[in-house]
N, C-alpha and C positions, 0 to 999 in steps of 0.2 A: 535579588530583584523580585518583583511580584509575579503573579501568574495572570495578570490582567490581559485582555485582548490586545493584540499588536496589529497595527495597520501599516502595510508596506505599499508604496506607490512607485510606478515608473511609467512615464508617458500617461496613456489613458488606462493603464492596467492597475488594479488594486487587489491586494490579497489581505485577508484577515487570518491571523494565526491565533489559535486559542489554547494556550498552555493549560488553562484551568479546565479544559474540556478534552482531556486525553491527548493533548498535543496535536489536535487536528487542524487542518486548514478549514476555517469556517466559511470562507467564500472566496471566489475569484471572479472579479468583474473586469470585463474588457469593453471599453466604450460605454460603460453603464449597464451592460448586460451581464446578469449573474449566470455563470456556467455551472455552478455546483448546487445540487439540491440542498435546501436549507433544513435545519433541525438538529437537535442534539445528537442524533445517531448518524448524521450524514456528513456533508462536506467531503473531506478526504482525511481518513484517519490512518495513523501508522499501525501496521501489523507487526508486532515485535513483543517478545522474543520468538514468536512463531507466526506463520501466515496461513490462513485458511484453517481447515479442521485437522485435529489430531484424533485418530481413531480411538474411541472409548476414552479419550482424554489421557491416554497412557503413552509414555515414550521411554526408551532405554537410554539411560544417562550413565555412561561407563557400564558398570555391572548392576546398576540399580534401576528398577522400574519406578518411574515417577508418575503420580496421578494429579492431573489438573482438574479444576472444577468443570463440570459438564454444563457449560453455559449455552450450548446448543445441542441438547440431548439427542442421540447418545454420545455426542462428541464434545470436545472443547474447541473453541473457534477464536481465531484472530488475535491471540496473544493477550497480555495483561496490561500493556502500556496505555491502550485506548481508554481504560477504566481508571487510570491512575493520574496523579498530579505531575505536571511538568513545571519546570521553573525557567524563567527567562535568564539567559546568561549574557546576551549582548544583542543590541538592536541598533541598526543604522537605517537610513531612509529606504534602502533597497534590500536589507538582509536582516534576518533574525536567527539567533541561535538559542535553542531551548534544550533542556536536559531532563532526564527522568531516571531515578534510581530504581533498579529492579528490586522487588521485595515480594513478600508472600502474596500469592501462593507459589510464585516462582522460587525454586529451591536454592538459587545462587545469587550472590550479590554481584552487581555490575551496574554500569551506567550506559544509558542510551543518549546519544546526542543527535539532534536533528537540526540541519541548517536549511533555512528557507531563503532562497535568493531569487529576487524578481528583477527581470529586465523588461524593456518595452514590449518585447515579442516572445518572452519565454519565462517559465517558472522552473527552477531547478531545486529538487528536494534531495538532500543527502543525509543518510542515517548511518550511524556507527554504533556497534555494541562492543563495550570494553569490559574486561574483568581484571580485578586486581589480585586475585589469588587463584582459585581453582578454575579449570577449563570446563566448558559445557557446550552442548549443541545448541544452535540458535538459527533463526531465520529472520529476514527483514522483508517487509512488503508495504505497499500503500494501497488503500482502498478508496479511490475517488468515486463519488456518485455524480456523474455528469447528467445534466438535464437532457432527457430524450428529445424534448421539443423546445426550440428557442424561437420566439416571435412567430409561433404557428408552424415552424418548419421542423420536420423530423430528422433526426441524425441518421447518417449512413456510416457503417463501420467497414473499414477495409484493412485487412491484414492477411499475410501469407505465411502461416506457420509450417514448420517442417512436419509436425505431427500433432495429434490431439491425444491427451491421456484418456484412455478408456475409463468411463465413469461407472462405478458399480452401483448397486441398489442402495448402498449406504452413502452415496454421494462422494466417495473417495476413489482416487485412481486405483485400478486393479493391478497396475504394473505393466499392462499391455499398451503399446503405442499404436494408434490407428490413424487412418487417413482422416483429415479434418472433415467434420460433418457440418451441414448448415444449422443455423440457430433455430429457435432461441437456445442460449447457452447458460449453463453454470458450470463451466468446464475449464480445464487447464490445458494450455497449448505450449509447445516447445518451439523456441526460436533461437537456434544455436548462434546465429549472427547478432543476437541482441533483440530485445523487445522493440517492435516497430509497428504501431497501430495508429491508423488515421481515422479521426472522427470528423465527418463533414456535415455541416448544416447548409445545404445547397443555397447559394446566393448570399450567405451570411458569413460563415466562418469555417476555416479548416484548422483542426488542432491535432498535432501529432504527439503521441505518448511514446517515448523512447527510453531505453535503458540498456546498459551493457549486460544486464542479467538475461538469462535465456528462458525464463518462465513468465507466463502471464495467465491469470484467470480472467475470463471474460464472462460477465454476468449481465444478461439483458432480459431477464424474465419478469421484470417489473414494468408497469406502464410509464412510471414517472421518470425513470433514470436508467442509464447504462453505466456499467462499471468495467474499467480496464485496469487490472491490478498487477503491476510488475512485482516480482518477488524472487528471492534468491534460491528457491526450491519449490517443488510441487506441494500441494496439500498433503498432509501427513508426512512431510519431508523430514521432520525430526527423527522419524523412524526409517524412512527409505533413502534419504539423501542428505544426511546431517552435515552441517558446516560447523566446524569447531571454533569456538572463541577461546583464545588462550591469552595469558598475560602478555605475550610477545606479539600476538596477531589478533587484532580486533576483526570483527566482521563489518564490512562497509558495503554500501550500495547507493546508487544514485538513479534518479529518474528525472528526465527533462520533458516538460510539456511546452511545445512551441506552436505558435499560431500565426495565421495570416487572414486578413479580411478577403472576402470573395466579392 
């Protein structure tokens, strides 16, 4: 099938899936209101086979040091799949399945599958990384850009993490866990019970970002948008907290955004 845009609808919710633009969610409208910042770099893109930054673009893969392109010097950031082509495997009214074959500069072959499932009051994103031969470390994450302001109303963020990863001068976790600090943030937080962050535009909408994963990066240093990014490990996690993909055991993760009108 092609990589043309896909539109899913459920009730008054509409999602645009863009396989040809890095497998990103190009838009989420609820009652005609667009929740995601628009543009080729925005929406909500998949972070895979790693999430956030890798220090100096290097990670240990078995006994081999791998070098990724420094697309956010001095680091490599957000994986390769958001810059690659995805293909549509299956579409129904409420669900789309898209796939991406891992390729250079990633040193291993493998397939990423993303399932986008829309209900009247929720959007569920599920991603899996599979390998057919050799094992490798990987991460999964999502990077949504939610509009800070809807209809003139600014968003409020509410979450209760167990800890914050101390951020070094190089923007990467130092390995120390500290008490959560007030924003603005470009920081990783630990939530052992699962990611649970609520965005509220008072009088308009409440949206909850949830995941069974225990890591989330919150980025709200831009005027236009706030980002709540569930992921399977912290930034630089290929080095500090690797999750192994094997032929018998893919890496899978899910996030659900649920909403209600206020």
